N, C-alpha and C positions, 0 to 999 in steps of 0.2 A: 854426354857418352851414348844415350840414346838415339841421338842424330847420326852418329858415326856407325852404330848397327844398323840403322835403318838403310844408311849410304852403302854399305857393304852389301847387304841383301839386295838392294836395288843393283848393283855392280853386279853380283852373281847372277841374278835373273837377267840381266842384259847379255853377260856371256852365255848362258844356258839358250836364250833363245836366238842369239846369232848362230851357236853351232846346232841348234834344232832345224833353223830356217835353213842350213845348206844340206840337210839331210833329210828334208820332207819326202822326197821319192822312194828313201830307204824306209823310212818310218810308217807312211801312208796318210798323215796329217800333222800339221803342225802341232797339235794337243799331243799325240803320239810322242812325236819327237822332243818336246820340252819334259814330257813324264820320263821318258827313256834316258835322256842326257841328265835330269835330276838323278836319276836311280843310278846311273853309273857312276855318278859323282858321289854319290852319298853310300854306293855300295849295298844297296836295299833292293827287294825284288818290287817289279811293277807290272801291271797288265795292261796291255794294250789293246784297245779298242777296233774294230767291234767285236772280236773274236774271243775277249778276256786271256790271250796268251799270257801265260805268265814268264818272264826273263829274270833270273835270278843270276847276277853278276858272282863269280866265282872269285874274283878279284878283290873283293873287299873296295874301300873308297877309293876314288882314281883323282889325278889331276885335270885340269880341263885339258890340259895336252893328250893325257891318255886317253880321256874320253874322245877326243877327237879321231885320233890314231884308230882307236877300236872300231868307230864307226868307218872311218876310210878303209881298213882293211876288212871288214867284213861287207862293204859295199863293193869291193873288189873281187872278194871271194864269190858272191853271187854273181857279178857282170862275168866273170870269168866263166861262170855255168849257163850264161844266156838270160839271166833274171834281172829286170832293170828294176821293177817295181815288185818287191817280194811281198809274200803275206806276212803275217807275223810269224806264223810257224817256222818260214824260211829264215825270217832275219834270226830268230831264235838259233836256230842251226847255226847259222854263219858264226853269231858272237858266243854260243856254249857249246856246239858241237852236237854231232848226230848225223841222222841219214835226210839226205837234202834230195828230194823228188826234182828233177829239172825240166824244163821243157820239152827236150828231147825224151823225153820216157825214162832216161837213165835214173838210178839212184847213188848218189855220191856219197862216201862216209867223209864227213869234215869234222878235224879236231875243235875247229872253234877259236875265235881269235881271243877271247876273254880266257878260255880254258889253257891257251898255250900261257898267255902272260901270268897266268896263276901260278904255272909251271916254273916260272920265273925267267921265260925267254924274251930278250930284248925285242923291241918293235922291229928292229932292221931282221932279226932272225925268224920273227913270225912273216915279214912281207916275202924275204926269199923261201921262205917254206911254200908260200902260197905260189911263187913263180915256179917254184920245182916241183909242184905235184900234179903229175899228168891227168887230164880230163879222162873219164871213160870214153868218150869219142873217140880219143888219142890211142887208149888201149886197143880199142875195137879195130882202128886202122891198122895197128901193128901186128893183131892176130891175121888181118887178111894180107899181109904184105909177103912177097914170093921169098923164101929161104934164099 
């Protein structure tokens, strides 16, 4: 019985590491990635280094698939705003919502992929919402367009 528990634990660590490695540019380091993946999986708070930014998932426990989807959609939300290597605060905003300072100097309000998921939204709807949401630069262009 003990060997089975150890084997399951090792399998879980292998999955967490695999997911974390795919999102290292998003999380800033492999260690941050592993900590965040485990925190999302277990539904607990995590502090990312070096700034000790706390991320508390409002979703509770998540499946491995849900962890990967959350990180993919957070990455997409940040990339859409010109952020490929976010700070831990920017990552927290993409995940849980809030104001996001962009490289262009605009401030965007994001709902956060985990916040939307906690509201009961399906991943497909969350992704569609990300595609539909106009950027501040798009809104500025609309304001300059001739009537």
